[in-house]
C-alpha positions in Angstrom: -81.5 174.3 7.9 -77.9 174.9 7.2 -75.4 172.7 9.0 -73.1 175.5 10.0 -74.5 178.3 12.1 -72.6 181.3 13.3 -71.9 181.6 16.9 -72.8 185.0 18.3 -72.1 187.1 21.5 -70.9 185.9 24.9 -73.3 184.4 27.4 -72.2 186.5 30.4 -74.1 184.6 33.1 -72.3 181.3 32.2 -69.0 183.0 32.0 -69.4 184.7 35.3 -70.3 181.5 37.1 -67.3 179.8 35.6 -65.0 182.6 36.7 -66.3 182.5 40.2 -66.1 178.7 40.4 -62.5 178.6 39.1 -60.1 180.5 41.5 -57.6 182.7 39.7 -59.3 183.0 36.4 -58.0 186.2 34.8 -60.6 186.6 32.2 -63.4 184.6 30.7 -64.9 185.2 27.4 -67.4 182.8 25.8 -69.0 182.9 22.4 -72.1 180.8 22.2 -74.5 179.7 19.5 -76.8 182.5 18.7 -79.7 180.3 17.8 -81.3 177.6 19.9 -81.2 175.1 17.2 -78.5 172.3 17.2 -75.3 172.7 15.1 -72.8 170.4 13.6 -69.0 170.9 12.9 -66.6 168.8 10.9 -63.6 169.2 13.3 -62.5 170.6 16.6 -59.4 172.8 16.6 -57.4 173.6 19.7 -55.4 176.7 19.9 -53.1 178.4 22.5 -52.1 175.1 24.2 -48.4 174.7 25.0 -48.1 171.9 27.6 -51.5 170.3 27.4 -52.0 168.0 24.4 -54.8 169.0 22.0 -56.4 165.5 22.3 -56.5 166.1 26.1 -58.4 169.3 25.6 -60.8 167.5 23.2 -61.4 164.8 25.7 -62.7 167.3 28.3 -65.5 168.4 26.0 -68.5 166.4 24.8 -68.7 168.0 21.3 -67.6 165.7 18.6 -67.2 166.2 14.8 -70.3 165.2 12.8 -72.6 165.2 15.8 -75.1 167.9 16.6 -74.6 170.1 19.7 -76.4 173.0 21.4 -75.8 175.9 23.8 -75.9 173.5 26.7 -73.1 171.4 25.3 -71.0 174.6 24.9 -71.8 175.5 28.5 -70.7 172.1 29.7 -67.5 172.3 27.6 -66.5 175.6 29.2 -67.1 174.4 32.7 -65.2 171.1 32.1 -62.2 173.0 30.8 -62.1 175.4 33.7 -62.8 172.6 36.1 -59.6 170.8 34.9 -57.6 173.5 36.7 -55.3 173.8 33.7 -56.5 177.0 32.0 -56.9 180.6 33.1 -59.0 181.5 30.0 -61.2 179.6 27.6 -62.9 180.8 24.4 -65.1 178.6 22.1 -66.0 179.9 18.6 -67.3 178.5 15.4 -65.3 179.4 12.2 -67.1 177.9 9.3 -67.3 174.1 9.9 -64.6 174.2 12.5 -65.1 174.6 16.3 -62.2 176.6 17.6 -61.3 176.1 21.3 -58.9 178.9 22.3 -57.2 178.3 25.7 -54.7 180.1 27.8 -52.8 177.8 30.1 -51.9 178.6 33.7 -48.2 179.1 34.2 -46.4 176.1 35.6 -44.7 176.2 38.9 -41.1 175.3 38.4 -40.1 175.4 42.1 -41.4 176.7 45.4 -38.8 178.4 47.7 -39.0 179.6 51.3 -36.7 182.3 52.6 -36.3 183.4 56.2 -37.9 180.4 57.8 -36.0 178.8 60.7 -38.7 177.6 63.2 -40.6 175.7 60.5 -38.7 173.8 57.9 -39.3 173.7 54.2 -40.9 170.3 54.4 -43.5 171.5 56.9 -44.4 174.6 55.0 -44.4 172.7 51.7 -47.0 170.3 53.1 -49.3 173.2 54.2 -49.6 174.9 50.8 -51.3 174.1 47.5 -48.7 175.3 45.0 -46.4 172.5 44.1 -43.5 172.0 41.6 -44.9 171.1 38.1 -48.4 172.2 39.2 -50.5 175.1 37.9 -49.9 178.6 39.2 -52.8 180.9 40.0 -53.1 184.1 42.0 -55.9 182.7 44.1 -53.7 179.7 45.1 -50.9 182.1 46.0 -53.1 184.2 48.3 -54.5 181.0 49.9 -51.0 179.7 50.5 -49.8 183.0 52.0 -52.6 182.7 54.6 -51.9 179.0 55.1 -48.3 179.8 56.0 -49.5 182.4 58.5 -51.8 179.9 60.1 -49.0 177.4 60.4 -46.9 179.9 62.3 -49.8 180.8 64.5 -50.0 177.1 65.5 -46.4 177.3 66.8 -46.9 180.6 68.6 -45.8 183.2 66.2 -48.8 185.4 65.4 -46.9 188.4 64.2 -45.3 186.5 61.2 -45.3 188.4 57.9 -45.3 186.7 54.6 -44.3 188.3 51.3 -44.3 186.7 47.8 -42.2 187.1 44.7 -42.9 185.5 41.3 -39.9 184.9 39.1 -40.7 184.5 35.4 -38.4 181.9 33.9 -39.9 182.1 30.4 -41.7 179.3 28.5 -44.7 179.8 30.8 -42.7 178.7 33.9 -42.3 180.5 37.2 -40.6 180.2 40.5 -42.7 181.1 43.6 -40.7 182.6 46.5 -42.3 183.1 50.0 -40.3 185.7 51.9 -41.0 185.0 55.6 -40.3 187.2 58.6 -41.0 184.9 61.5 -41.1 187.6 64.2 -40.9 186.8 67.9 -42.8 184.2 69.9 -46.3 185.1 70.8 -46.6 184.4 74.5 -49.5 184.0 76.9 -49.2 186.7 79.6 -52.1 185.5 81.8 -55.0 183.1 82.0 -57.9 184.5 84.0 -60.9 182.6 85.2 -64.1 184.5 86.0 -67.1 183.1 88.0 -65.2 180.2 89.7 -65.9 179.9 93.4 -65.5 176.2 94.1 -62.1 175.9 92.6 -59.3 178.4 92.5 -57.5 179.7 89.4 -54.5 177.5 90.0 -56.6 174.3 90.2 -58.4 175.1 86.9 -55.2 176.1 85.2 -54.0 172.7 85.9 -57.0 171.1 84.2 -56.5 172.9 80.8 -53.6 172.2 78.4 -52.9 175.9 77.6 -50.4 177.3 80.0 -49.1 180.7 80.9 -45.7 181.5 79.5 -42.7 180.7 81.7 -39.0 180.2 81.3 -39.6 176.6 80.3 -42.1 177.3 77.6 -39.6 177.2 74.9 -39.2 173.5 75.6 -42.7 172.5 76.7 -44.5 174.4 73.9 -47.6 174.6 76.1 -48.1 178.4 75.9 -49.3 178.6 72.3 -52.6 180.3 71.8 -54.8 178.2 69.5 -58.5 178.4 69.0 -58.9 174.6 68.6 -56.9 174.0 71.8 -59.0 176.5 73.6 -62.2 174.7 72.6 -60.6 171.5 73.8 -59.8 173.2 77.1 -63.5 174.2 77.4 -64.4 170.5 77.1 -61.8 169.6 79.7 -63.3 172.1 82.1 -66.8 170.7 81.5 -65.6 167.1 82.1 -63.8 168.2 85.3 -66.9 169.9 86.7 -69.3 167.2 85.6 -67.1 164.6 87.3 -67.1 166.6 90.5 -70.8 167.1 91.0 -71.5 170.3 89.0 -74.1 169.0 86.5 -75.2 172.5 85.5 -71.7 173.8 84.7 -71.2 175.7 81.5 -68.5 177.8 79.9 -70.0 181.2 79.3 -67.1 182.4 77.1 -63.5 181.8 76.4 -61.3 184.1 74.3 -57.9 185.5 73.9 -56.9 189.2 73.4 -53.6 190.0 71.7 -51.6 193.0 72.9 -49.8 193.8 69.7 -47.4 196.1 71.6 -46.1 193.2 73.7 -47.1 190.4 71.4 -48.8 188.6 74.3 -52.2 187.1 74.7 -54.4 187.4 77.8 -56.9 184.6 77.9 -60.2 185.0 79.8 -62.5 182.1 80.6 -65.8 182.9 82.2 -67.7 180.0 83.8 -71.0 179.4 85.5 -70.4 176.6 88.1 -74.0 176.1 89.2 -74.8 173.9 92.2 -73.1 170.8 93.4 -75.2 167.7 93.3 -75.2 164.2 94.8 -76.9 161.1 93.5 -80.4 160.5 94.6 -82.3 157.2 93.9 -80.7 155.1 91.2 -82.6 152.4 89.3 -82.7 150.4 86.0 -85.8 150.0 84.0 -86.3 147.8 80.9 -89.0 147.9 78.2 -87.7 144.6 76.8 -89.8 141.8 78.3 -86.9 139.3 78.4 -84.5 141.8 80.1 -84.9 142.2 83.9 -84.0 145.7 84.9 -83.4 144.8 88.6 -80.8 142.2 87.6 -78.8 144.9 85.9 -78.6 147.0 89.1 -75.3 145.3 90.0 -73.7 146.8 86.9 -74.5 150.4 87.9 -71.5 152.3 89.3 -73.5 155.3 90.6 -74.6 155.1 94.2 -77.1 157.1 96.2 -75.4 159.7 98.3 -72.2 159.8 96.2 -71.1 163.1 94.6 -72.6 163.3 91.1 -70.0 162.0 88.5 -70.7 162.0 84.8 -67.9 159.4 84.2 -69.6 157.0 86.5 -72.8 157.5 84.5 -71.0 156.8 81.3 -69.3 153.7 82.7 -72.7 152.4 83.9 -74.2 152.9 80.4 -71.3 151.0 78.9 -71.6 148.1 81.4 -75.3 147.7 80.9 -75.2 148.0 77.1 -72.5 145.3 76.9 -74.3 143.0 79.2 -77.6 143.3 77.3 -75.9 143.0 73.9 -74.1 139.9 75.1 -77.6 138.4 76.0 -78.6 138.7 72.3 -80.1 142.2 72.1 -77.6 143.9 69.8 -79.8 146.9 69.2 -80.7 147.7 72.8 -80.2 151.3 73.8 -79.5 152.5 77.3 -80.6 156.0 78.1 -80.0 157.7 81.4 -82.8 159.9 82.7 -81.9 162.4 85.3 -84.3 164.1 87.7 -82.9 167.1 89.5 -84.2 168.1 93.0 -83.1 171.7 93.4 -84.1 171.8 97.0 -81.8 169.0 98.3 -79.5 169.2 95.4 -79.7 165.6 94.3 -80.0 164.0 90.9 -82.0 160.7 90.7 -81.0 158.6 87.7 -83.0 156.0 85.9 -81.2 153.9 83.3 -83.8 152.9 80.7 -83.2 149.9 78.4 -85.1 150.0 75.2 -85.1 148.1 71.9 -83.5 150.6 69.6 -84.0 151.0 65.8 -82.2 148.4 63.8 -79.2 149.8 62.1 -76.1 148.2 60.6 -72.6 149.5 59.9 -72.3 149.6 56.1 -68.7 150.6 56.0 -66.1 152.5 58.1 -64.5 155.4 56.1 -61.2 156.6 57.5 -59.8 160.0 56.4 -56.7 162.0 57.3 -54.4 159.1 58.1 -51.5 159.7 55.8 -49.0 157.7 57.8 -51.0 155.4 60.1 -52.3 152.4 58.3 -56.1 151.7 58.2 -55.9 148.4 60.1 -54.3 150.2 63.1 -57.4 152.4 63.3 -60.0 149.7 62.5 -58.8 147.3 65.2 -59.7 149.9 67.9 -63.4 149.4 66.9 -65.4 146.6 68.4 -67.7 146.8 65.4 -67.0 146.2 61.7 -68.9 146.3 58.4 -72.2 144.4 58.7 -72.4 144.6 62.5 -75.2 146.2 64.5 -74.6 149.9 65.0 -73.9 150.6 68.7 -73.2 154.2 69.7 -71.6 153.1 73.0 -69.0 151.0 71.3 -68.3 153.8 68.8 -67.5 156.2 71.6 -65.3 153.6 73.3 -63.4 153.3 70.0 -62.9 157.1 69.9 -61.4 157.1 73.3 -59.1 154.2 72.4 -57.9 156.1 69.3 -57.2 159.2 71.4 -55.3 157.1 74.0 -53.0 155.9 71.2 -51.4 159.4 71.2 -51.0 159.2 67.4 -53.4 161.9 66.6 -54.0 165.6 67.4 -57.7 165.2 66.8 -60.1 162.3 66.5 -63.7 162.9 65.2 -66.1 160.0 64.6 -69.4 160.9 62.9 -72.1 159.1 61.0 -73.6 159.5 57.5 -76.6 157.8 55.9 -75.8 154.6 54.1 -77.2 153.2 50.8 -80.3 151.8 52.6 -82.4 153.3 55.4 -81.0 150.8 58.0 -77.4 151.3 56.9 -75.0 153.7 58.6 -71.5 154.9 57.4 -69.0 155.6 60.1 -66.7 158.5 59.2 -63.4 158.7 61.1 -61.6 162.0 60.6 -58.1 162.2 61.9 -55.3 164.7 62.2 -52.0 163.0 62.8 -49.1 164.2 64.9 -45.5 163.4 65.2 -44.9 160.1 67.1 -41.1 160.0 66.9 -38.9 161.5 69.6 -35.2 162.1 70.0 -34.0 163.1 73.4 -30.8 163.7 75.1 -30.3 164.9 78.7 -28.1 165.0 81.7 -28.9 164.6 85.4 -27.7 163.8 88.8 -28.9 161.2 91.3 -27.9 160.9 94.9 -29.3 157.4 95.5 -29.8 154.0 93.9 -27.3 151.7 92.2 -26.2 154.4 89.7 -25.7 157.5 92.0 -23.9 160.5 90.6 -24.0 162.5 87.4 -25.3 160.8 84.3 -26.2 161.4 80.7 -28.7 159.6 78.5 -30.0 159.7 75.0 -32.9 157.8 73.4 -34.7 157.4 70.1 -38.4 156.5 70.4 -41.1 155.8 67.8 -44.6 155.1 69.0 -46.1 154.4 65.6 -43.3 152.5 63.8 -43.9 152.3 60.1 -47.5 153.4 60.7 -48.2 150.0 62.2 -48.8 151.2 65.7 -45.7 149.4 67.0 -43.5 150.9 69.7 -39.7 150.9 69.4 -37.1 152.5 71.6 -33.3 152.5 71.8 -31.5 154.2 74.6 -28.0 154.6 75.9 -26.6 156.3 78.9 -24.1 156.3 81.6 -22.5 158.1 84.5 -19.6 157.9 86.9 -20.4 154.4 88.0 -22.8 153.1 85.4 -23.4 152.3 81.8 -26.8 151.4 80.3 -27.9 150.2 76.9 -31.4 148.9 76.0 -33.6 148.2 73.1 -37.4 147.6 73.3 -40.1 146.6 70.8 -43.8 146.2 71.4 -46.6 144.9 69.1 -49.8 146.0 70.8 -52.0 143.6 68.8 -50.3 140.3 68.7 -51.9 137.7 66.3 -54.7 140.2 65.7 -55.9 140.2 69.3 -55.7 142.8 72.0 -52.5 141.3 73.4 -49.4 143.3 73.7 -46.3 141.3 72.9 -42.8 142.5 72.9 -39.2 142.0 73.9 -36.4 143.9 75.7 -32.7 143.5 75.5 -30.3 145.3 77.7 -26.8 145.6 79.2 -26.0 147.2 82.5 -22.7 147.9 84.2 -22.4 149.1 87.8 -19.7 149.9 90.3 -20.3 149.5 94.0 -18.4 151.6 96.5 -15.1 151.2 94.5 -15.0 147.6 95.7 -16.6 145.5 92.9 -18.6 145.9 89.7 -21.3 144.0 87.9 -22.0 143.5 84.2 -25.5 142.2 83.4 -26.7 141.3 79.9 -30.2 140.1 79.5 -33.5 140.0 77.7 -37.2 139.6 78.3 -40.1 138.3 76.2 -43.4 139.6 77.5 -47.1 139.4 76.8 -49.7 141.8 78.2 -53.4 141.1 78.3 -56.3 143.4 79.5 -58.8 141.5 81.7 -61.2 144.4 82.4 -61.1 148.1 82.0 -59.1 148.3 85.3 -57.3 145.0 85.5 -54.5 143.7 83.3 -51.9 141.0 83.5 -48.4 140.5 82.0 -46.5 137.3 81.6 -42.8 137.3 80.8 -39.8 135.1 80.3 -36.5 136.6 81.6 -32.9 135.5 81.0 -29.8 137.3 82.1 -26.1 136.7 82.6 -24.6 138.4 85.6 -20.8 138.9 85.9 -19.2 140.2 89.0 -15.6 141.1 89.5 -13.4 143.2 91.8 -12.7 146.8 91.1 -9.1 147.6 90.0 -8.6 149.7 93.2 -9.0 146.5 95.2 -6.5 144.4 93.3 -2.7 144.0 93.5 -1.3 141.9 90.7 -4.8 140.8 89.7 -5.5 139.4 93.1 -7.7 140.9 95.8 -5.7 142.9 98.3 -7.5 143.0 101.7 -5.3 145.9 102.8 -6.8 148.1 100.0 -10.5 147.2 100.7 -12.4 144.9 102.9 -15.3 143.0 101.4 -17.8 140.6 103.0 -17.0 136.9 102.4 -20.5 136.5 101.1 -19.8 139.0 98.3 -16.4 137.4 97.7 -18.2 134.1 97.3 -20.7 135.6 94.8 -17.9 137.1 92.8 -15.9 133.9 92.7 -18.9 131.9 91.4 -19.9 134.3 88.7 -20.9 134.5 85.9 -24.4 133.4 86.8 -27.3 132.7 84.5 -30.7 133.6 85.7 -33.6 132.1 83.8 -37.1 132.9 85.1 -40.8 133.3 84.3 -42.9 136.0 85.9 -46.5 137.1 86.1 -47.9 140.5 87.1 -51.4 141.5 87.9 -52.2 145.2 87.8 -55.2 147.1 89.1 -55.4 150.7 88.0 -58.2 153.3 88.6 -55.9 156.3 88.5 -57.5 159.4 86.9 -54.3 160.8 85.4 -51.1 158.8 85.2 -49.0 161.9 84.7 -50.6 163.9 87.5 -52.6 161.5 89.7 -55.1 162.9 92.1 -57.6 160.1 92.7 -57.6 156.4 92.3 -55.6 153.2 93.2 -52.7 151.7 91.4 -51.7 148.2 92.7 -49.6 145.4 91.3 -48.5 142.0 92.4 -45.7 140.0 90.8 -44.6 136.4 91.2 -41.2 135.4 89.7 -39.9 131.8 89.6 -36.3 131.2 88.6 -34.9 127.8 87.9 -35.9 127.0 84.3 -32.3 126.3 83.6 -29.5 128.6 84.7 -28.0 128.9 88.2 -30.6 130.9 90.1 -33.3 129.0 91.9 -35.9 131.0 93.8 -39.5 132.1 94.1 -40.0 135.8 94.6 -43.2 137.7 95.6 -43.5 141.4 95.4 -46.5 143.8 95.7 -47.2 147.5 95.9 -50.3 149.6 96.2 -50.7 153.4 96.0 -53.9 155.2 96.9 -54.4 158.8 95.8 -57.2 161.0 97.2 -57.8 164.8 96.7 -58.1 166.1 100.3 -59.0 169.7 99.3 -60.2 170.7 95.8 -60.1 174.3 96.7 -56.5 174.2 98.0 -55.5 171.5 95.6 -54.1 169.2 98.3 -53.6 165.6 97.3 -53.1 162.8 99.8 -51.1 159.6 99.0 -50.9 156.4 101.0 -48.8 153.5 99.7 -47.6 150.2 101.0 -45.4 147.4 99.7 -44.0 144.0 100.6 -41.8 141.3 99.2 -40.4 137.9 100.0 -37.9 135.6 98.2 -37.4 131.9 99.0 -34.7 129.8 97.5 -34.9 126.2 96.7 -32.5 123.5 95.6 -28.9 122.8 96.8 -27.5 126.2 95.9 -30.0 128.3 97.8 -30.0 132.1 97.4 -27.1 134.1 96.2 -26.3 137.3 98.1 -27.1 139.2 94.9 -30.7 137.8 94.8 -31.6 139.5 98.1 -33.8 142.6 98.3 -32.0 145.9 98.8 -33.6 149.1 100.1 -34.0 152.2 97.9 -35.8 155.5 98.1 -39.1 153.9 97.0 -38.9 151.6 100.1 -37.8 154.3 102.6 -36.2 157.7 102.3 -33.5 159.1 104.6 -31.3 156.0 104.2 -28.6 155.1 101.6 -29.3 152.7 98.9 -28.6 149.2 100.4 -28.1 151.0 103.7 -30.3 148.9 106.0 -31.0 145.3 106.7 -28.7 142.3 107.5 -25.1 143.5 108.0 -21.8 141.6 107.8 -19.5 142.9 110.6 -16.5 141.2 109.0 -16.8 143.0 105.7 -18.7 146.1 106.6 -21.3 145.5 103.9 -25.1 145.3 104.0 -26.2 142.1 102.2 -29.9 142.8 101.6 -32.7 140.8 103.1 -35.2 138.1 102.1 -38.3 140.0 103.3 -39.4 143.6 103.4 -42.5 145.6 104.4 -42.9 149.4 103.8 -45.5 152.1 104.1 -45.7 155.8 103.3 -48.1 158.7 103.8 -47.7 161.9 101.9 -49.5 165.1 101.2 -48.8 167.1 98.0 -49.7 170.7 97.5 -49.0 173.7 95.2 -46.3 176.2 96.1 -48.1 179.6 96.4 -45.4 181.9 95.2 -44.6 179.8 92.1 -46.7 180.0 89.0 -48.6 176.8 88.2 -47.0 176.7 84.7 -43.6 175.8 86.3 -45.0 172.4 87.3 -43.6 172.6 90.8 -45.4 171.1 93.9 -44.4 170.5 97.4 -44.8 167.5 99.6 -44.5 166.4 103.3 -44.2 162.7 104.1 -43.5 160.0 106.6 -42.0 156.6 105.7 -41.6 153.3 107.6 -40.0 150.1 106.5 -38.2 147.0 107.6 -35.8 144.7 105.7 -34.8 141.5 107.3 -33.9 137.8 106.9 -30.8 136.3 105.3 -30.1 133.0 103.6 -26.4 133.7 103.2 -24.4 130.8 104.7 -20.8 131.5 103.8 -17.9 130.8 106.1 -16.3 133.8 107.6 -19.4 136.0 107.7 -20.7 137.6 110.9 -24.2 138.7 110.0 -26.3 140.8 112.4 -29.6 142.8 112.1 -31.4 139.9 110.6 -34.5 140.3 112.7 -37.5 142.5 111.9 -36.6 146.0 113.0 -38.6 149.0 112.0 -37.0 152.1 110.5 -38.9 155.4 110.1 -38.3 158.9 108.6 -40.1 162.1 108.0 -39.3 164.8 105.5 -40.3 167.3 102.8 -40.1 167.1 99.1 -40.2 169.1 95.9 -41.8 167.6 92.8 -41.1 169.0 89.3 -42.9 168.0 86.1 -39.8 169.0 84.1 -39.4 168.6 80.3 -36.9 165.8 81.1 -39.5 163.8 83.0 -40.7 164.0 86.6 -38.0 164.9 89.0 -38.0 165.0 92.8 -35.9 166.3 95.6 -36.4 164.9 99.1 -35.0 165.9 102.5 -35.7 163.1 105.0 -34.6 162.8 108.6 -34.5 159.3 110.1 -36.4 159.2 113.4 -35.9 155.5 114.0 -32.8 153.6 112.9 -30.1 151.0 113.9 -26.5 151.6 114.6 -25.6 149.6 111.5 -27.7 151.7 109.2 -26.3 154.2 106.7 -28.3 157.4 106.4 -28.7 159.8 103.6 -30.9 162.8 104.3 -30.8 164.4 100.9 -32.0 162.6 97.8 -32.4 163.9 94.2 -33.4 161.9 91.1 -36.2 160.8 88.8 -39.6 160.4 90.4 -41.2 157.1 89.9 -44.9 157.1 91.1 -45.9 153.6 90.2 
């Protein structure tokens, strides 16, 4: 047989498959060996290459001089060259004893330019497309990138965007790619309609989902963007809401949006089937593991007979039982709830079955999509690691923790088979979102120690350097105040779930144009979770407090009594400043609130003890506590009830005793309808309230939607009644004449307006005191930032 055989006509099937597999191939022509026998060539010659080195082309193919090859080798060579993404056309032909590889290179992208884009910057669009400078150009990639840009604009609420393209030939096989963008107007959501809902009104369900109807604040809140993924998430939110309120048969029949191209507005329709409302029937625990007693696990169950069915309580019960059994040495135990519906009396009996599950181990944890967040930040949220027993409950808990970080738009945790039958690969798919914020705003407050107009700016990063650390710098001020602060928090100190951080701050205040304070301080703190609902925080605090007279009270640098009268107790405090306060504090927090931004059910309680006297001038022991209980009074009318109570006591020790500035002062969180520091012990000689050593307060409130206002505005109304007392004084300064030191009750009633604004929760209250003393200072109207907890 001769060594050199002629190659004949093209193998069209191979060429067609290569053309389909490689997007953008203009033409494919392949000349193959005509005979099935092997052939040998003396050399491989590359033609048509401009940028790609000939040796690089030769390395992609397996055919070598002096070695026999066949049609299959030619097929593989063509596929390899197309698979490199470097060539738009490939031809292979034998000329005598030479194998000629004729290639046509893709054009090279010199630069990618965007024109007409304002809402999305070049960097954001550049990250969404495939074509990159110094990369290969293809028509298929251009078309894909055009669609990717449109999708990016849809995600920011601009569905009517148009994208044109222009290819500028620069010669030498180089091109500039220009995307000409007409962003169009914002695509709004005209209405969100619910169909099939009887138990809950449209307003209540609209509050559950994250997609909102367009309003005058939408340009800031960005919550009126129609997105299929967000709508699917809203479906899941509705399911959880109904499952947690007794509707175990609930399902979303359909959810879709219709775009009116004439108005560029969506109408979203969500059809639901609520089903019947159930309560829990009999609840028990059974175990197929001989060493595990089901009855002893009954105490861990959070579902109770007669309670409204709640899927979250079932999940929490599964977790509690699983952790208890695993802690007893049964790492592969599986807890399965079995529900038995009784349609006649509308109950669901639940049996938690504990079985020995199949043995499976975590081979590895594979994390994808975290371009910024470091792997260890994600891995530490898992209570399992490589080699541990696979536990689905712990995996789901890790998923919730990752979602709670607020670093990601989407978190998906799935499993894949490992290298062995008993091995499992955990796959964590993430979509990151922006974690940095810059904000600046202005406001006005009628109460507190910084009443009046104010402005504040802050820079916050929740995921500093991708390490999961929190950092914030803020500065602000108003007519009578200046504030500067810097905070840093490491959520996993020493590799454990202990939050450690520090704060430094400086505060300046003016009080009634009489005197002013300048406080510079810092705190070192450690936070530790004890259970899912209980946590604690320990802190060391140090501050220097300077007090001095306001210039309006001075004549020649000396206090002028004719210009302003001040209590001798305050004069004594000013004369002995600056003061150093060095203290340690411990706080215990109990939290079962369902939604910290919009609470409707649960309890939030905290108790703090602070001891000052570790150096410094202040020497006291202070106890404070507050508890708030939220309960939905009417699901249909969306009425939420709130009952709160608080108390505090401070006791000095040592020779110096308490300073007047250490005493408690009332504010709007204690009782509304009275001025800041407007009740309690009063010095007749100076005309000043001096604060008290003990206080008690209580409040009852009902919050409700405002019928004429769309729910997307975030406005709710409230009616309330407050009661408080502030009494006791340890001030012992010559010249004072202190009255109102006994326990005397104050009370007020009023109405309020709550607004979940883009600047934070704001509140306006109008309160009328119904019980007060002659020495009290009232303030019926109050406006400022709302602090719930």
